[in-house]
N, C-alpha and C positions, 0 to 999 in steps of 0.2 A: 594494228593490225597484228592479229595472231597467225600462227604459223604451223599448220599440221605437216608431221614428217613422216616418211616411210614407216615400217615396223621396226621397231628397235633403236630407230635414228636418235630420238633425243636421249632415252634410257641408256644406250650403248654408248653413245658421245660422252655421256655424265660417266659412264663406268671409264672411261679413258681409251675406248676401241676407237680404230679408224674409221672415218667415213668411208663411203662406198668412192672407189675411184677406178678408172678403166684399166684394163690392160697395160703391165707396167711398160714404161717409156723411158727410164731411165736406171740406173743403178740402185739408188735408194729403194725406188717402187718395187722392183724385183725381190730384194730383201726383205722388204714388208710382207710380200705376199707368199712368203715362206714359213710353213712351219715346222715345227721338230714332230718328232711321232713318240707316244706312248703305246704300250701293248694293250689295247683294248677293242672294243667292236661296237657296231652300230647297233641304235636302239631296235628293238624288235617289234612289228606289228603290234602286238599285244601290248608293247609299253608304250607307242607313239598313240594307240587308244587311249590308255590309261591317263596319259599326258593330256590329250584332247580333253577327255571326259572330265579330270581334276579340274580345268581351267573353265569351262563351259556348264559347269555344274554347280553354279552360285547363281542362283535366281536372280536376286537383286543386282549385282553387276550387270548380268547379262541383258537384264530388263533396260539397265540406263543406257546401257550402250547402243542396242537394240534402238531407242528412242532417239538418243544424240545420233547415230546413222542415219535415221530418217530424217531428221531436220537437217542435217548436213546436205542428204541427197536435194531436199527440196532447194537448199540455196544454191547448190551447184547449178542446178537445171536453171534457175533463175539468172545465172550470171555472177555468182560472188568471186571478189577476189580476194577474200580472207582466207582460203585455205589455198596453200601456195606451195610448192618443193622447196626444201632448204636449199640455199645456193651452195651448198657443198656437195649436195647431191647430184652428179654428175650425167646420172640417166637422163635428167630431164634439161641439160643445157640448151640443146638444141631451141631455137626462136620460136619453132612451131607449138613449143608446150605453152608459151604464152601469148601467142598472137593468133594461134588458130583455135576458135573456139570448140571445135571438136575435142582435138586432141588435150585442150586444155581442160573441159569437162573431166576427159578420159582420165588424165592424170590427177584431179583432184577426186575422184570417186575412189581410186586408187589408193589415195594417201587418207582419204578419210575413213576406209575401210581397214586398213594397216595400222593406222593410230587406236582406232577404238580394240582391234585385236591386241595389241601391245598393252593399251590399259586393263585388258581383261587379266594377263598375266602379272602386271604389277600388282592388281587387287587380289588377285591370288596370292601373293607373295606375303600380303599384309595379312591374311588368316593365320599366319603362323603355321604352315604344314614342314614337313621334311624339307631342308633346301635342295635335297637332291631332284625331288619332285618336280620343283620349281624351273631348275635349270633343265630338267628333260622338257616339261612344258613349252620353255624358251625355247629350245632346240628346235622343237617340232614346229612351232609356228613360225620362228624366222626364218627357216627353210621353206616353209609353204609358201610364206606370203614371198620371199624372195621370188620364188618361183612364178608366182601371179603376174608379177611387174608385167605391164603393157609392153616394156622396151623390150622384151626376150622375145617377142614377136616381130617378123618383119611388116606386117600393116601398123602394128603399134609402135612402130620407131621410126619415127619420119628421118633421122639422120640415115638409117640404113635405106630406107626409100630413093631419098636424094642420092646416095650414093648408086643404087641401082640405075638410076635414071642417067645420072652422069657418066658410067661407064657403059651404057648400051647392056646393060643386064649382066655384063661380065662378073660383077661382083657378086651377084644371085648363083651364078654358075660355081664360081671358085667356092663358095659359102656351101653349095650343094655338096661339093668333092670333099671341103673338109669335114661335114657332117657325117658322110658316107664313109670316109677314113676311119673317123674317130667309133663310129658304131661298129665297125669291124676289127679295129685292132686297140682301142683303148677304152672299152667297157661302156661306150656310149656317153663317154664325160669329153667335153671340148679338150684338145691339147694344150698345155699351158706354155711349151717352151720346144724349140727347134733344138733337138739334141745331137744333132748331126753337126753343128757348127763347134763342138768342142769333143776333143778327143783326152782323155784321161793320160798323163802322162808327156802329152806334149801340151795342152793348152789346160789343164787342170791337174794339179798334185806335181807341180814340177819343181820342188826344192830339190838339190841333189841329196842323195841319201844312197844305202843298201840295205837290202833285206840281210839281216844276219841272223835271223832264227826263223824256222819255220816248223810247225807241228800240223796235226790235222784242224786245230781250231782257230790258229790266228799265224801271222807273220808279224816279226819285229824288226822295225825300221829302224836304223840309226842314221840321222841326219850329219851331214858334213858341216866341220865348223868354220864359220866365216871370219872369226877372229883367230888373232894369234895366242890369245888365252883364253882358257874356257874357265870356267866354275868346275871343283874337282867332283862335288855330287852330282849324279846325273838326273834328269828329268824323265820319268816315265809318264807319259800321256794315253788316258783311257778313255777311248772313245765310246758311243753306245754303241750295243751290238745290233741298233736298227739303223739302217743306213750305212754309208760309207764313210770311212774318215775323213776325207780329203776336203771336207767343208773347213778342214782346220788348214789346209793346205791349197787355199782354192785358187788362187792365182798371185803371180808376184805384185806386191804391194798391197794385199789384201789377205797375206797369210798369217796366221798364228805361228804355225812353226818357222817360217820366215823370221817373223819378230822374235819370238824367243831365241832362236840361234843369233841372231844380232845381238841380243843382251849378254853373249857370252856362256849362254847353258848347253850342255850336252843333253840332246834331246832324241829319247826314243820313243816311237809311237806304235801302240798296237793295232795290227788291220785285221779286225776280225774275218773270218771266211763265212762267205755266204751259204747257209746250210739247204740243205733240201731234207726230204723225207727219211732220207736213211740217217740223218742225225737229228730224228725228232725227241730221241732222250736228254740231249746235252741240256744239262741245267746249270743252277747257280755254281752248282762245284765244279763243272766244266768252266766256266767263264772266270769263276774266282780263281781256280787253280792256273787259268791262262796268265791273270794279271801277277801271280806269284812267280811262274817262270819268265815274264818279262823283266820283272824285277831282278831277278839273278842273272839273266842276260846283261842286263845295263851294269850289274856291279862287277860282273867280271870281267866284261871288257873295257870299264874305266878303271877297275880296282878301287873302287871306292866301298867302303863296307854296307853302306846304305843310301838310299835314294828320296828323292821327292816325287811325289805323283799328282796327277791332277786329272779328275774325272769330269768328264762334261755329260750332261742332261742323264740318260740311264746308265750310262758310262760309270757315273758317281755312286748310283746303288751297287753296281756290280765291285767299284772299289773299296765301299764300306763294308760289303761282307768279307773280302780280304783281310782289310783294317781289323775288322773286328776278329778274326781268326788270329791274326798276328799279336794282337793285343792279348788275348786270352792264352796264348801260349808262349809269353814273355819273348816274343821276337821284336828284333826293333830293326829289322831290314827297311822301314819307312822312317825317315827323318820328320818330314811334315808332309800335308797333303792340303790340295784346293779342290773346291767342289765350286762348278759353273752351269747353273741356272737346274741345280739338281734338286728332287722332291726327295726327302724322306719321311716326312710325315703327310701323309695325305689326309688328314682331318679337317684342312681349311677350306673352306667356299671355294669352288670355282667352276667354271663350265665344264669342268671332265666329271663332274659328278653327276651329270646327266647319263652318265654311262655304266656307274658304279651300283646299280640295282642288281640284287642277286641274282636275279633271272638273266639277265643281260650278260653277269660275268659267267655265267654256267652256260649260257648259249655260247659264249667265246670261247670256251673250254673247250666244249663239245666239237666246235669248229675247227680249231687247231689239231686237235687229238685226231679226228677224223683224215684232216689232210697231211698230218705228220708236221706242218710248219704253218704258222699264218704269213700270209705273204704280205710282201710291202703294198700292194693294190688294197687288200682288205683296209691296212692299218691306217695308209694313206685317206682312206675314203670319209674316215671319222673326222678328221680335220678338215677336208675339203668342206662338207657340210657345216660343219661349225662356223664355217664365213663362206658363206654360199655366196654373197655378192662380189666379195674379191676374188674367190678362188673356182669359181663355176661360171657365174652368168656373164661376168666382164669376157670372159673368155668367149664364149657361147656368142654374144654379140659382135665382138670385134673378128672371129673368125667363119662363124657361122652365118650372121646376118652381111657382115661387112665386108666378107670375103678376103679379109687381111691373112696374113701366114702367122704362123705363133711366132713370139717373140725369141730374141737369142740372147739369154743372159746366163752366165757361167751358174748363178747359185741355184736359177731354176732347173739348170741342167741338173746339178747334183741332187736336187730336189725330186727328178724325176728318176733318178738312179737308186731305187730302191734295193734293199733286200729281205730274205726273210727270218722269221723268228721261230727258233726249234718249238716244238708243242710243249716240251718240258717247262723250258724255260720261260714261255707265255704264261704257262699255266702257275708257276713260281711270281712271276710279274703281277699277274691278277690278284693273288692272295697279299702282295704289298699294296698294291691300288685299291683293292676293295675291302681288304679287311683290316689295313694298317699293320702288317706282319712285323715290317722294320722295325717300328717303335714300340712293340709290345715285347718285353723283354721273354725269352726263350720260344717265342713262337715261331721262328724260323730256325733250323740248323742249316749250317755252311761249312763245307769241310771237316764234318762232325763235329763242329763248335755251335751251341747255342749264340742268338745274336743278341747281344746287350750293348747298345750302342754306347752306354755312359761309360764304358772300359775302356773306350778309345781317348786317350788323353793327348796324344802328338799335337802340335801346333796345327791350325788349319785356316784357309782362306775361304771364305766363303761369298759369292756373287750371286745377284737377283736380279730381274730385268723388270722396270718399273712397269711396260705396259704389256707384260707377259700373262696372257689367260693360260696359257699350257702349265706352267710351273710358276703360280703368282708368286712375286718376290717374298711377301710375308710368310708363306710357306717355305720356302729356301731358307729365310731367315732363321726358321726355326730350328736347321741343322746347328746353330751356334749354340742352342739350349739342349739339344738332344747330346753333342758330345762334350766331353770332360775337359780338354785341352784348352788351353787359351786361343781364341778364336778373333780373327779380324773380317767385318762385314764390309763389302762395297755393292753400293746399289747403283746399277746401269740406266740410262734414262730411254732405254728402247724396248723392243720386244723380243721374242725368244732367240731365234737366228739372228737379228740383227745386232744384239749385243754379244754374239760369237765371232761374227765377221763383222769387226770392228776396230780396225787399223788406229792408232793415233795419228790425228792430223785432219781429222772428219770433224767439220766447224758445227756440225748439227749434232755432235755427240755429246755427250754428259755424263758424269756420274756424281755420286755423294759418298764422303767417307765421314766418319765420326769416331767416338770413342767407344768403349768397352761394350759388346752388345749385351742389352739386358732381357728381361721377358717379354716387354710390350716394342715390337717393332716399330710400330707408329710414333712412340714416344723416342724411340733411336732416330726415324727419320726428321723428327720435327727439330732437332739438335745436330744434325747432319750440315756439313758444308758441302756445296756444288761447287763443281768443277769442270770445265771444258774438257774435251778429251776422252780417251778409251779407257775402261776399268784394266786394261792389259798393262796400263803404267802403273799404277799402283800396287798389281798384280807381282810387275817383275822387280819393283823395288823390295817388296816383302820377300821374294824368292833369294833376291841377291844376299841377304840377312842370314839366309838359311841353306845355301848351297855351296856352303866350304871356301877355300883359298882357291886364288887363281893358280891353274897348272899351264904348262906349253899344251897347245892342241895337238890331238893326235895326229900324226903323219899321213895315218890310214885308216879304214872304217875296219870294224870286226876284231878278232883276236885269232891265233889259233884254234880256239876251242871253238868260237864261233867264227867261221870265215864269212866272209860277204857270200850272197848266193846269188843276186842280182839288183841292178839297179832300183833305185826308188821309181814308181811306187808298188813295185811288186806285182805277183801274180794276183793273189786272192781280190784285190779291190778291182779286176779284171774277170772275174769269176773264172781264172784258170787254176786248173788243178797240176800245180809243179810237180815234178818228181823231184 
């Protein structure tokens, strides 16, 4: 018996992506439903048309799939059992899809159509076009076919109809209420989380600490030690300027900050201010200068001549420009640095390539210039439509059709708590993304210094995540070849955010370690050793060797020069502009 699956199911699973699942029911599913953010924009209508034309303009594959679809349709009408949904496709798990003749034929017709469309994109790829055009076509068709699933309608979803019957129609009324609310308050998209269940500073971001520096761009938080002895050299964490820093201090037991403090590190965190259109001109100079300021704050408070740094996601890009400036000026304020799921080289193939066409980048620039910022909703919509089954239609079915309330998970609450990006910084990130400006020597100048990554010679610790399709692991691995110092690479077993909110003790987590990274990432992986646990553990071991001697923990936070201003998590994470 052969099985035809929904669009992209076979090809996506083969690429390591998760099959469709219902709205998150537990912590691990919530983590898997979250994506990070990169400063890009949605495809234009012209780009959508081009992607579709490129896919359907090949007469032989089109004729072949049309004939195949005709044959499948005849078989479906006759009552074939050879076309069936994948057992992993939860949309069709209700018994009606296999036992009711009408619903069975409806599902089979959808699967036959989606399978043909998927094969058209795969065939287009064999013609050796620009891989970015392939990814754009795949993006458009995947989103379109996901939207066409019969399970997205009340009549086409037997489970929703049964719920309506069992509740006497109350589920339909509740679902209508959810839909009207989302149309008015959520841009017409189903709500992913009940944010009212969590309060930052009470439920999220609760590690004890204090704000020890504040300026117009950022706050610097120093966290309280949890051991009598700490390491002399402090750690300065650089989160991305997109989103809130507290995904690194999510909740007790799942907080990277809590873990780092427990290892004896003196931890300082940058909390970026959420910019408005008045800050439209903030750029890499602004943010890179903020990193240097945070380094100096940590040095002054601890009395250490230098620090270690750790950049997460796009924060790693900002950190790199600061490290480049220090290297160019002979400044040794940073002893060593870590990178967590950060791309510096954007030449590797990835689904994000669907958004790297010059016209898309130009449109994104114009949009952010016009508004002064690119909003969190604008950035988030890109990644929502990259995984429509997981991030849109699962919630549409559960909330609009089934009448269920949005789930309450801390990581989803963080994901919905977005921030803006200044227009000028957005434009520079587009240069990095679209023109690979960071790896082209001298293509960018930050803090008055041309960027040459090869002159960064300090020790680095680099991580990637195996199933991360935003910052593919082999692209993250490239950082080991771009910088000139000794490098350690660790590969996490999970996806983008899953790899970051990944405390030790998770039996499902794992990572690989290997020898000195060479030019070929796949050769490195082939010889790497697998371990259970979190990459936090080898990172901590690497850090302990580079964090100096143990010294007595400070009795209080801050210093005379940098007194404590207020308890962590501070004001900027709450969008307060404190005096």
